[in-house]
C-alpha positions as CSV (number, residue, x, y, z in Angstrom):
1,M,-4.7,-42.1,-10.1
2,K,-4.3,-40.6,-6.6
3,A,-3.7,-37.1,-8.0
4,F,-6.9,-37.5,-10.1
5,N,-8.9,-38.5,-7.0
6,D,-7.5,-35.6,-4.9
7,S,-8.3,-33.1,-7.7
8,F,-11.7,-34.6,-8.3
9,N,-12.6,-34.5,-4.6
10,T,-11.4,-30.9,-4.3
11,S,-13.5,-30.0,-7.3
12,L,-16.5,-31.5,-5.6
13,F,-16.0,-29.4,-2.6
14,R,-15.7,-26.3,-4.7
15,L,-18.9,-27.2,-6.7
16,A,-20.7,-27.5,-3.3
17,G,-19.5,-24.0,-2.5
18,T,-17.3,-25.0,0.4
19,R,-13.8,-23.7,1.2
20,L,-12.3,-27.1,1.5
21,N,-9.6,-29.1,-0.2
22,Y,-8.8,-32.8,-0.2
23,H,-5.2,-34.1,-0.3
24,N,-3.9,-37.6,0.5
25,G,-6.9,-38.5,2.6
26,F,-7.0,-35.2,4.4
27,I,-9.6,-32.5,4.2
28,Q,-8.3,-29.0,4.9
29,V,-9.6,-25.5,4.9
30,A,-8.8,-23.7,1.6
31,T,-7.4,-20.3,2.4
32,D,-5.9,-19.1,-0.8
33,Q,-6.6,-20.4,-4.3
34,L,-3.2,-19.3,-5.7
35,V,-1.3,-21.0,-2.9
36,E,-3.5,-24.1,-3.4
37,E,-2.6,-24.2,-7.1
38,Q,1.1,-23.3,-7.0
39,I,2.3,-24.8,-3.8
40,E,-0.1,-27.2,-2.0
41,R,-1.2,-29.3,-4.9
42,A,2.4,-30.0,-6.0
43,F,3.4,-30.5,-2.4
44,W,0.8,-33.2,-1.8
45,A,1.7,-34.9,-5.1
46,V,5.4,-35.2,-4.1
47,V,4.7,-36.5,-0.6
48,A,2.1,-39.1,-1.7
49,D,4.8,-41.7,-2.0
50,P,5.2,-43.8,1.2
51,L,8.8,-42.7,1.6
52,W,7.5,-39.3,2.6
53,K,4.9,-40.6,5.1
54,N,6.4,-38.7,8.1
55,V,6.5,-35.5,6.1
56,D,2.9,-36.1,5.2
57,I,1.9,-36.8,8.8
58,D,3.6,-33.7,10.3
59,M,2.3,-31.4,7.6
60,K,-1.3,-32.6,8.2
61,E,-0.7,-32.0,11.9
62,A,0.5,-28.5,11.1
63,L,-2.6,-27.8,9.0
64,D,-5.0,-29.3,11.6
65,R,-3.5,-27.1,14.3
66,R,-3.6,-24.0,12.1
67,D,-7.2,-24.6,11.2
68,A,-8.2,-25.3,14.8
69,N,-6.2,-22.3,16.1
70,D,-4.2,-24.7,18.2
71,R,-0.6,-24.2,19.5
72,D,2.5,-24.4,17.4
73,P,1.4,-25.3,13.9
74,A,4.6,-23.9,12.4
75,F,6.6,-26.3,14.6
76,Y,5.0,-29.3,12.9
77,A,5.5,-27.8,9.4
78,A,9.2,-27.3,10.3
79,R,9.3,-31.0,11.5
80,A,8.0,-32.0,8.1
81,L,10.7,-30.0,6.4
82,E,13.4,-31.4,8.7
83,S,12.1,-35.0,7.9
84,A,12.3,-34.2,4.2
85,I,15.8,-32.9,4.5
86,K,16.9,-36.0,6.5
87,I,15.2,-38.4,4.0
88,I,17.0,-36.7,1.1
89,S,20.3,-36.9,2.9
90,D,19.7,-40.6,3.6
91,Q,18.6,-41.4,0.1
92,K,21.6,-39.7,-1.4
93,G,24.0,-41.5,1.0
94,W,25.2,-38.2,2.6
95,T,24.1,-39.1,6.1
96,H,27.3,-40.0,8.1
97,G,25.9,-40.5,11.6
98,G,27.6,-37.5,13.2
99,E,24.6,-35.1,12.6
100,K,23.5,-33.4,15.7
101,S,20.8,-31.1,14.4
102,A,18.8,-30.0,11.4
103,H,21.7,-27.7,10.5
104,S,24.0,-30.7,10.1
105,Y,21.6,-32.3,7.6
106,I,21.3,-29.0,5.8
107,D,25.1,-29.0,5.6
108,N,24.9,-32.4,4.0
109,L,22.7,-31.1,1.2
110,G,24.9,-28.0,0.7
111,S,28.3,-29.8,0.8
112,K,30.4,-29.3,-2.2
113,K,31.7,-32.9,-1.7
114,N,28.1,-34.0,-2.2
115,G,27.7,-32.0,-5.3
116,A,26.1,-28.9,-3.6
117,F,22.5,-30.2,-3.9
118,I,21.5,-26.8,-2.6
119,K,23.4,-23.5,-3.1
120,D,25.1,-21.6,-0.2
121,W,22.3,-19.0,-0.1
122,E,19.7,-21.8,0.2
123,R,21.6,-23.5,3.0
124,E,21.7,-20.2,4.9
125,A,18.0,-19.5,4.3
126,L,17.1,-23.0,5.6
127,K,19.3,-22.6,8.6
128,S,17.9,-19.2,9.4
129,F,14.3,-20.6,9.2
130,F,15.2,-23.4,11.7
131,T,16.9,-21.0,14.0
132,A,14.3,-18.2,14.0
133,V,11.1,-20.2,13.5
134,R,11.4,-23.8,14.5
135,N,13.8,-23.6,17.4
136,P,11.8,-21.2,19.6
137,F,8.9,-23.6,19.4
138,G,11.0,-26.8,19.8
139,H,12.5,-25.8,23.1
140,G,10.8,-24.6,26.2
141,P,11.1,-20.8,26.7
142,G,11.9,-21.1,30.5
143,S,11.0,-17.8,32.1
144,A,11.0,-15.9,28.8
145,E,7.9,-15.0,26.9
146,M,6.1,-17.9,25.2
147,P,6.9,-17.7,21.5
148,E,3.9,-17.1,19.3
149,L,3.3,-16.4,15.6
150,T,0.5,-14.3,14.1
151,V,-2.0,-16.0,11.9
152,E,-0.2,-14.6,8.8
153,Q,3.2,-15.7,10.0
154,T,1.9,-19.2,10.7
155,S,0.5,-19.4,7.2
156,W,3.7,-18.1,5.8
157,A,5.7,-20.7,7.8
158,I,3.5,-23.6,6.6
159,E,3.5,-22.5,3.0
160,T,7.3,-21.9,3.1
161,C,7.9,-25.4,4.4
162,M,5.6,-26.9,1.7
163,S,7.4,-24.9,-1.0
164,W,10.9,-26.0,0.3
165,I,9.8,-29.6,0.5
166,K,8.3,-29.6,-2.9
167,G,11.3,-28.0,-4.4
168,L,13.8,-30.2,-2.7
169,V,12.0,-33.4,-3.5
170,Q,11.6,-32.4,-7.1
171,R,15.4,-32.2,-7.4
172,I,16.0,-35.8,-6.6
């Protein structure tokens, strides 16, 4: 029934001529109808279960920060993705306690011993995302330039995380 309510509320916003969507108790700015239909709607459906509450919270934070032009929204989207990866590793019994980073949990998902839940190319793509997008925002830059993404890069990072989460959760 929750999906019906989210779709119903989003439809009401559209009828009223607003560019807003409603998902899991959260009103967000609608930026792209195709992304909404193909990625966001399915994402919110898979994270509606209480198991995914931290994923839900961090993604809402990412969207809030994006919509308010606040700092580091991609970091929160990456946190949501990392939480999803950790939950899947835990749920499948692959977490061994020696994990030191997101890369270790990604390795759990890609391990041939664990049935290669993700393929080698997926493992490398996820690791690359965490290295190039999440890590610069998760660690202080020191005297280096403060990392920053463009508006388009930020939307891409959020949509990429949503898509990965949706796809990974649907495999369980």
